[in-house]
C-alpha positions in Angstrom: -45.2 -64.2 -33.5 -43.8 -62.7 -30.3 -42.8 -58.9 -31.0 -39.6 -59.4 -29.2 -38.6 -62.0 -31.8 -39.7 -60.0 -34.8 -36.6 -59.3 -37.0 -37.9 -55.8 -37.8 -38.0 -54.9 -34.1 -34.6 -56.3 -33.4 -33.2 -54.3 -36.3 -34.7 -51.0 -35.1 -33.5 -51.7 -31.6 -30.0 -52.3 -32.9 -30.0 -49.0 -35.0 -31.2 -47.0 -31.9 -28.4 -48.4 -29.9 -25.9 -47.4 -32.6 -27.3 -43.9 -32.8 -27.1 -43.6 -29.0 -23.4 -44.5 -29.1 -22.9 -41.4 -31.4 -21.8 -43.2 -34.6 -21.6 -41.0 -37.7 -24.3 -41.1 -40.3 -22.2 -43.0 -42.9 -21.6 -45.7 -40.3 -25.3 -46.0 -39.6 -26.1 -46.3 -43.3 -23.5 -49.1 -43.6 -25.1 -50.8 -40.6 -28.5 -50.6 -42.2 -27.2 -52.2 -45.4 -25.5 -55.0 -43.5 -28.6 -55.6 -41.4 -30.7 -55.9 -44.5 -28.3 -58.4 -46.1 -28.2 -60.4 -42.9 -32.0 -60.4 -42.4 -33.5 -63.9 -42.6 -34.9 -64.7 -46.0 -38.3 -66.2 -46.3 -40.1 -67.8 -49.2 -42.6 -65.0 -49.3 -41.6 -61.8 -51.2 -44.3 -60.0 -49.2 -42.6 -61.0 -46.0 -39.3 -59.4 -47.2 -41.0 -56.2 -48.1 -42.7 -56.0 -44.7 -39.2 -56.1 -43.2 -37.5 -53.7 -45.6 -39.8 -50.6 -45.5 -40.1 -50.2 -41.7 -36.3 -50.5 -41.4 -35.8 -47.8 -44.0 -38.3 -45.5 -42.3 -36.6 -45.9 -38.9 -33.2 -45.0 -40.5 -34.6 -41.9 -42.2 -36.2 -40.7 -38.9 -32.9 -41.3 -37.0 -30.8 -39.4 -39.5 -33.2 -36.5 -39.7 -33.4 -36.2 -35.9 -29.6 -36.3 -35.7 -29.3 -33.5 -38.3 -31.7 -31.3 -36.4 -29.8 -31.7 -33.1 -26.5 -31.0 -34.7 -27.8 -27.7 -36.3 -29.3 -26.7 -33.0 -25.9 -26.7 -31.3 -23.9 -25.2 -34.1 -23.0 -21.5 -34.4 -21.2 -19.7 -37.3 -17.7 -18.6 -36.6 -17.6 -15.4 -38.6 -13.9 -14.9 -38.3 -12.8 -18.3 -39.5 -15.7 -18.8 -42.0 -16.6 -22.2 -40.5 -19.0 -23.7 -38.1 -18.0 -24.5 -34.5 -19.7 -25.8 -31.4 -21.7 -23.1 -29.7 -20.0 -21.7 -26.5 -21.5 -21.4 -23.1 -23.4 -18.5 -21.6 -22.6 -14.9 -22.8 -19.7 -13.7 -20.7 -21.0 -10.2 -20.7 -24.1 -11.4 -18.9 -22.3 -13.5 -16.5 -22.9 -12.9 -12.7 -19.1 -12.4 -12.4 -19.6 -9.0 -14.1 -22.0 -8.0 -11.3 -19.3 -8.7 -8.6 -21.3 -11.6 -7.0 -20.6 -15.3 -6.7 -20.3 -17.4 -9.8 -22.9 -20.2 -10.2 -21.3 -23.4 -11.4 -23.3 -26.4 -12.6 -22.4 -29.4 -10.4 -23.0 -33.0 -11.5 -26.7 -33.8 -11.5 -27.7 -30.2 -12.4 -27.3 -28.8 -8.8 -25.6 -25.4 -8.5 -22.8 -24.5 -6.2 -21.5 -21.0 -5.3 -17.8 -20.1 -5.8 -16.9 -17.1 -3.7 -14.6 -14.5 -5.3 -11.1 -14.2 -3.9 -10.5 -10.9 -2.1 -7.1 -9.2 -1.6 -6.1 -9.4 2.0 -6.4 -6.2 4.0 -3.1 -4.1 4.0 -1.8 -5.8 0.8 -2.1 -3.4 -2.2 -0.9 -3.9 -5.7 1.9 -2.0 -7.4 1.0 1.6 -8.1 0.4 2.0 -11.8 2.8 4.0 -13.8 5.5 4.3 -11.2 6.8 0.8 -10.5 6.8 1.6 -6.8 5.0 -0.7 -4.4 2.7 0.7 -1.8 3.8 0.0 1.8 2.8 -3.4 3.0 1.8 -3.8 6.6 2.5 -6.9 8.7 -0.9 -7.6 10.0 0.3 -10.2 12.6 2.6 -7.7 14.3 0.0 -5.0 14.7 0.9 -3.1 11.5 4.7 -2.9 12.1 6.8 -2.4 9.0 10.1 -4.4 8.8 11.4 -2.5 5.8 12.3 1.1 6.9 12.2 2.4 3.4 8.6 1.2 2.9 7.7 2.7 6.3 9.1 6.1 5.4 7.2 6.0 2.1 4.0 6.1 4.2 5.3 8.9 6.4 4.2 12.5 5.7 5.7 15.7 7.1 2.8 18.0 7.9 4.3 21.1 9.6 6.9 22.6 11.9 6.0 23.6 15.4 9.1 25.4 16.8 9.8 27.8 19.6 12.3 30.5 18.6 14.5 31.8 21.5 17.6 33.8 22.3 19.5 34.4 25.5 20.5 38.1 25.5 23.9 39.2 26.9 22.4 41.3 29.7 25.0 42.3 32.4 28.6 41.1 33.0 31.1 41.9 35.6 34.4 40.1 36.1 33.1 37.0 34.5 29.9 37.0 36.5 26.9 37.1 34.2 23.2 38.2 34.5 21.5 37.1 31.2 18.0 37.7 29.9 15.8 35.3 28.0 13.3 36.0 25.2 11.3 33.6 23.1 8.2 33.1 20.9 6.2 29.9 20.8 4.5 28.4 17.6 1.2 30.0 18.9 2.9 33.4 19.1 3.1 33.4 22.9 6.0 35.5 24.2 8.4 34.0 26.7 10.5 36.1 29.1 13.0 35.3 31.9 16.1 36.8 33.5 18.8 36.3 36.1 18.7 39.2 38.6 21.7 41.4 38.8 21.7 40.7 42.5 22.2 37.0 41.8 24.7 36.9 38.9 25.9 33.4 38.0 29.4 32.1 37.7 30.9 29.6 35.2 29.5 26.2 35.9 26.2 27.5 37.3 22.9 26.2 35.9 20.2 28.8 34.9 17.4 29.8 35.0 16.0 29.0 38.4 12.3 29.0 37.5 10.0 30.1 34.8 10.5 29.4 31.0 13.7 27.3 30.4 14.2 26.7 34.1 17.4 24.5 34.6 17.9 24.4 30.9 21.4 25.8 30.5 24.9 25.8 32.1 27.0 28.9 32.0 30.6 28.3 30.6 32.2 31.7 30.7 33.0 34.9 28.7 35.3 35.1 25.7 36.4 38.0 23.4 36.4 37.9 19.6 37.0 40.3 16.8 33.9 41.4 15.0 33.7 43.5 11.8 30.6 45.7 11.5 28.9 45.1 8.1 27.6 48.7 8.2 30.8 50.7 9.0 33.5 48.1 8.2 35.2 48.7 11.5 36.6 45.8 13.5 36.5 45.7 17.3 36.8 43.1 20.0 33.4 42.0 21.3 32.5 39.9 24.4 30.5 36.6 24.0 28.9 34.6 26.8 29.0 30.9 26.2 26.6 28.3 27.7 25.7 24.7 27.2 22.3 23.0 26.7 21.2 20.5 29.3 18.0 19.3 27.7 18.3 15.5 27.1 17.9 15.6 23.3 20.3 18.5 23.0 22.7 17.9 25.9 26.1 19.3 25.2 25.0 21.6 22.4 26.8 25.0 22.9 25.5 28.5 22.2 26.8 32.0 22.6 25.3 35.5 23.3 26.9 38.6 21.8 27.3 41.7 23.9 25.5 44.7 22.4 23.5 42.8 19.8 20.8 45.1 18.4 17.2 43.9 18.9 16.7 44.1 15.2 19.2 41.2 14.7 17.7 39.0 17.4 15.6 36.9 15.0 18.5 36.3 12.6 20.7 35.1 15.5 17.9 33.1 17.3 17.9 29.4 18.1 15.0 27.0 17.8 13.5 24.1 19.6 11.9 22.4 16.6 9.1 19.8 16.7 7.9 18.0 13.5 4.2 17.2 13.1 4.0 14.1 11.0 1.3 11.8 9.8 1.4 8.0 9.4 -1.6 6.0 8.2 -4.0 8.9 8.9 -2.7 9.5 12.4 -0.9 12.7 13.4 1.9 12.7 15.9 4.7 15.0 17.1 8.4 14.3 17.4 11.1 16.7 18.7 14.2 17.2 16.8 17.1 14.9 17.8 14.8 12.3 19.3 13.9 8.7 18.4 10.5 7.4 17.2 9.0 4.3 15.8 6.6 3.5 12.9 3.8 3.0 13.7 4.2 5.7 16.4 4.3 4.5 19.9 4.7 0.9 18.8 7.5 -1.6 18.7 8.2 -1.3 15.0 11.2 0.0 13.1 13.1 2.7 15.0 14.1 6.1 13.5 16.0 9.2 14.6 14.7 12.7 13.7 18.0 14.2 12.7 16.8 17.6 11.4 13.7 19.7 11.3 13.1 22.9 9.2 9.9 24.6 8.0 10.4 23.0 4.6 11.7 19.5 5.3 12.8 16.9 7.8 15.8 14.5 7.7 15.2 11.0 9.2 18.0 8.7 10.1 17.9 4.9 10.4 20.3 1.9 10.4 20.8 0.2 7.1 21.2 -3.5 6.5 25.0 -3.1 6.4 25.0 -1.4 9.9 25.7 2.1 8.5 23.5 5.2 9.1 21.1 6.0 6.2 19.6 9.5 5.9 16.2 10.1 4.2 14.9 13.6 3.4 11.2 14.2 3.4 9.7 17.4 2.2 6.6 19.0 3.5 3.5 18.2 1.5 
């Protein structure tokens, strides 16, 4: 007989196909019974036994193999007390923990690399514990910050570099004036200047002609005012020379010099040309009081006005969204 026509072979082939389709064991057992009943009967009992025992042996082998495969892919679930399908590779040993690329099995067994996503430069997450966001730079505009509040959050006040000065009364005659100038730079350099008595100035004249503070002031005139001495308690009329600042950032600012002011009081009455040294994104730059600047410095970003400078703090002014001036105080760090 041709083997392909042998009923035993056909039965085994049929059972193998059922097993490949993943039918449960009870279904396979039912299939075996039905196949046995449907097997062609012959007149020879020996012929029927020859068909029966190979079929039973094939079924036992298939069921045993299926059980071993199932146990190989099962893993105890200790928390639920049941058996579940085993997971994939140990996540603690995954290449992702090493900061590299993640190998992913592609169809056919070939591996492809998935690159980790990096945070764009200049974009930083929220600062933990404060709820404040770090300043976010606009990379396309060269680092400019559209939000003035965020820009000022990145600004640091480093120190005050100021020149202290005072115009002493000097000589006066009939409204003509010959003042003297004294000053001290941030580097402790002393500044001196004077108007000669032979060239006394009149109201409306600009002084000094050369040297420190040349062309800086305009003389306005002499006024008298009652002054009470804190030491003696006596009140007397004292002359004050008045003059105006011509420096662009202080133009129109008025000062006065008191006649007979003791040298010991000069520092208490002195004026200051203040400059703030600030830092933005690691870069130091200087801005004079009452002048405008941008962030980043020297760029075309948000514009600010340095309203006030002192050794302890600065006050920065900018225009709010409603068109009104907003003031921000920044202490020295």
